[in-house]
C-alpha positions in Angstrom: -61.4 -6.3 123.5 -58.3 -5.7 125.4 -56.6 -2.0 125.5 -53.1 -1.2 124.2 -51.2 -1.6 127.7 -53.1 -4.1 128.9 -51.9 -6.2 125.9 -48.3 -5.3 126.1 -48.0 -6.6 130.1 -49.5 -9.1 128.9 -46.8 -10.1 126.6 -43.7 -9.7 129.1 -41.8 -12.7 127.9 -42.0 -11.7 124.4 -41.6 -7.8 125.5 -38.2 -9.2 127.2 -36.9 -11.5 125.1 -37.0 -9.2 122.3 -35.2 -6.4 123.8 -32.6 -8.7 125.3 -32.1 -9.7 121.1 -32.1 -5.4 119.7 -30.0 -4.5 122.4 -27.7 -7.8 121.9 -27.7 -7.9 117.7 -26.9 -3.9 118.1 -24.0 -4.4 120.1 -20.4 -4.4 119.1 -20.0 -8.4 120.2 -23.4 -9.2 117.3 -21.6 -7.2 114.9 -18.6 -9.5 115.9 -20.5 -12.7 115.5 -22.3 -12.0 112.7 -19.0 -11.3 111.1 -17.1 -13.8 112.4 -19.8 -16.0 110.9 -18.9 -14.9 107.3 -15.6 -15.1 107.3 -16.0 -18.5 108.8 -17.8 -19.0 105.6 -15.5 -17.7 103.5 -12.5 -19.9 104.7 -14.8 -22.8 104.5 -15.0 -21.7 100.9 -12.0 -24.1 99.3 -12.8 -27.0 101.4 -16.2 -27.8 99.8 -14.7 -26.5 96.4 -17.5 -23.3 96.4 -20.0 -25.7 96.3 -23.9 -24.7 95.6 -24.4 -26.4 99.3 -21.9 -24.0 100.2 -23.6 -21.0 99.1 -26.4 -22.9 99.9 -25.4 -22.2 103.6 -24.8 -18.8 103.5 -28.1 -17.1 101.7 -30.8 -19.9 103.6 -28.6 -18.1 107.0 -28.9 -14.5 106.1 -32.1 -14.9 104.8 -33.7 -16.2 108.3 -32.2 -14.0 110.1 -33.0 -11.1 108.0 -36.9 -12.6 108.0 -36.8 -12.8 111.9 -34.5 -9.1 112.2 -37.6 -7.5 109.8 -40.3 -8.8 112.5 -38.3 -7.9 116.0 -38.1 -4.6 113.4 -41.4 -3.6 113.4 -42.3 -4.9 116.8 -40.0 -2.2 117.7 -41.4 0.7 115.9 -44.8 -0.3 116.7 -43.8 0.0 120.6 -42.3 3.0 119.4 -46.0 4.4 118.1 -48.4 3.5 120.1 -45.4 5.2 123.2 -46.3 8.6 120.9 -49.9 8.5 121.2 -50.1 7.6 125.0 -48.1 10.8 125.2 
């Protein structure tokens, strides 16, 4: 079985991607993008007669983003816990 430090170095590509997404999601640009998507969805409501499909678009999108962010948050917590244990 590989040690904890070996498994961290082997997943370098994932670590870089997760770090980049985490930095972006916590930035002003990330917030502005999320707010822009919600605003565009709200403005589009009258054009789609506030239909069930119009509501389903935002529900599906936010569910997918939430699902993926849970894994990123858990990865960050695991990484922080490992760093504390190694100290």
